Each structure stands twice: as C-alpha cells, then as structure tokens.
N, C-alpha and C positions, 0 to 999 in steps of 0.2 A: 109399527112392528119393531121390536127391540131385538137386536141380534147381539149375541155374546160370543166370545171366543174367536172373533175375527178382527184383524187390524182395521184401524179407522179408514184407511185408504180403500178398503174393499166394501165398505158399507154403502147402502143405497143413498143416492143424493136426492131422492124423491120421497119424502116422508109419507105421502098418501098412497104409495104403491108398494107392493111387496118387494123384497130384495130380488133384483134381476139376476138372471144367470150370467156367468162369466163367459166371455167369448174365448174358447180354447185356443183359437189361432192367434188372436191379437194380444191376449193376456192383459187387458186393460179394463178399467172401470167403465161401465156403461151408464151414462147420464140420461135422465129423462129430458125430453125436448124443452119443456117449460123452464126447468132450472138451468139448462145449458144456455138458453137465450138470455135469461136474466143475468146469469154470471157474466156473459160477454158484454151486455149492456152496462153492468156495473163497472167492469174493468175499463170499458171505453169512456164512461163518464168520469171515472177517477183520473184517467190519463189526460183527458181534455182539461180537467180542472187543474191538474199539476202543470200542464203547459201554459195555461192562462196565468197562473200565479207566478210561474217562472218568467213569463213575458212581462208582467207588471214589475217584478223585481228588477229585471234588466233595464226596463224603461226608467225606473227611479234612479238606478245607478248612473245611467247615461245622462240623465238630466242634471244630476248633481256634479258630474265631473267638470263641466265648463265653469260652474260656480266656484268649485274648489280651486281650479286653476287660476281664475281671475282673482280670487282672494289671496292666493300665494303670490301672484304677480304684484298686486298692490302692496302687499306686505314687504316684498323685496325692494320696492321703490323707496320706502320710507325707513328701511333699516340703515343705521349709520355705517358708513364705510370706514374701515380702519385704515388710517394713513400709515404708510411705511415710514419707519424711523429714518431720518436722513443719515447718510453715512458720515462718519467722522472725517473731517478734512484736516490734513497736516500740511503746513506750509514749510517748504525747505528751500535753503539757499545752497547752491552748488558752486564751489570754487574751482577754478581751473587747476587740473592736476599738473604736477611737476613731471619732468621726464629726465632720465639719466641713461646714458649709453656707456656701459662698461664692457662691451663685447670685445673691444680691441680690434675691430675690423679696420683695415687700412683706409677704406673710402669714407669720406666725410658725408654723413647722411643727416646732418642737422636740419636742413631745410625740409627734407622728406618727412622726417619724424615730426616736425612742428606742424606740417600740414595734416598729417594723420591724427595728431593729438587734437588739433582744432576741430576736425570733423568728428572725432570721438566725443569731445565735450558738447558740441552742438547737438549731436544725436542723443546723447545722454539726457540733456535737459529737455529736449522735445519729447522723448519717450516717457520720461517721468511725468511731464506735464499732461500727457495723454491719459494718465490714470485719474479716474474721477475722485479718488480719495486723496490726491496729492496736488499741491499748488506750488509751482516754482516761483520763488521770489528773486527778483533781480537786485543785485548790489551795485552801488556806484562807488568805484574806487579811483575815480579820476582818470588821468590819461593811461595809467598802468592797469593791466588785467588784475582782477581780484584773485590773488593767489598768495600763498604763504611766503613766496619769494619777495613780496613787496610790502608785507605788513605782518605784524605779530598776530598770532591766533586769537588772543583775547580781544584785540581791537576789532578784528573782523567779526568775532562772535557778538560783540556789542552792536555793531552796525547791522548784523543780521536780525538781532532781537528788535532793534528799532524799526526795521523794515517789516516786522510782523511774522518773521520765520519762527518755527518751533525747533527746527534742526538745521545743522550746518554739515554739508558733505564735502570732504576733501580727500585727496590721495596723491599717489605718485606711481608712475610706471618706469620700470628699469629694464633695459635690454641687457640680459646676462650673457647671451651668446648669439650666434647666428640663428639658432632655432628656438631659443627659449627667451620669453619675456616674463618678468615678474611684476606684480602690482600689489599695492596695498590701498585700502580705502577705509575711511573712518567716518562716523556720524557722531556729532556733538549735540547734546541738548543745550541750547543756548540760554534757556531759563536758569539752569543750574551750572552750566559749563562742565557737565559731566559726560564723559564718553559713553555712548550706549552701543556702538558697533566698532569693532576693530578686527578687520579681516585681511587675509592675504590671498591673492589669486595668481594663477600663472596661465599662460597660453602660448601655443606654438606658432611660430612664423612671424614675419614682419611685413605682411602684405596688407592691402586694403581689406581683403576678406577676413584675415586673421583679426584685425582690429575691430571689424564689424561684429564678428562672433563674440569677442570679448566684451564689447559694449552691450550687446543683447543679454549676455549672461549677467553682467553687473546690474542692469536695470531690474531684472527679475529678483536678484538677491536684495537689492535695496528696497524694492516694493515689499517683499516678504518681511524684511527686518523692521522697517518703519511701521508696517501695519500692526505688528505685535507689541509696539512700545506704548 
C-alpha cells in the first residue's frame, strides 16, 4: 500500500499490512511485531560485531606496544652519545701582593698586617685553584717570596711562562685610613706581556672578617675576568 502526503516517520513499517492507526495517547509509530523483532536483532548483531572488531583492534595495539618499546630501547643503546666539550683550562701564577700602610696610626701594626696578608694570599690561591677552569702554577723564586719587591716584572713573567702559566696575577693593598683600605690587582698575559686586567678595589675595616670578604670578592672578579679572555 503506498501512502502519500504523510511524513516518512508515520508510514507503516510492515509492507504486507495496511497502514496502522496512530495511538492518540502515545503519539508514536506502531511497528508490526515481526519487523520490530528483526530490527532489534539487526541492531544487536551490529553492536556485537562492532565490539568484536574493536576488541581485535585493541588486542593488535596491545600486542604491538611491547615490540615498539623494545625496538626503541635497543635503538637507544646503539645511538652515539655526544661527549661534552671539555672546559678550557687557564693556568695562572699568583704573586704575593705588596702592602703599604699610610694611615698614620701611631701603633705599629706591621706584624698583624703581614699575617693577614699571608692568609689573604693563601686563601686566594686555594679558592682560584678550586675552580675547574683554572690551574694555579707555583713559581720558585728562591729564598725570597715571589713578588715585585724582589724581582722585575718581566723576569717573573718569563719564569711564569716557562712554568706553563697563561696569566700572571699581581697587586697591592694600601691602608689609607683606620676605616678604608684600597687595593689594585692586575693580570698579565705572559705570552705577549700584555696587561689584560687593571682594576682598583676598596674595602672597609682592618679585621680578619674584612680581609676575608675582600678576598672572596677578588676571587669572583678574577674568575669572571680570566674566563672572558
């Protein structure tokens, strides 16, 4: 039976029966029992097939995952490891700094200043040597300390170059007043005898703590200066 003028949703789902009446209370299409059962069976069969296919696909992915992981692991074992470039090492020789007291204080503090200067120089060499990119070279100046008070600069520069140093560090500390001390430090390239650093620093006080702070500051400055040369 062919029905015209009605929407598709209201047509009979049973082609061998006439168009059924509409239920006025439920307002929905009435399906014949045969087609309703077949439709449910078809939907159930399609849903089961979809679940089976999805299960197969999940099984395939799960079975491939360990294989991929093993392949990536084996590949990582044979990949070349890039070696880090070794840091540039600079060899330096450090002369004993000179000391001058022009504060005019009445009490003689020569022995105290010499002890503080000796500790200052020992800590300076140790802290510079603790840097991985620096190597402190020892100089042999005989019975006298290696300083500009005992030998000309060019002579010490030659000795530092022969000892394998790249740079020569030297300087002086001057006590200007009771509260203020001034200092200067220099770095010489012993290959060319060219000054590469020429700085002035100042610090307050004349105590062990004041000298320690000045030494820590100077170590940092020298490390930064030499690293950029």
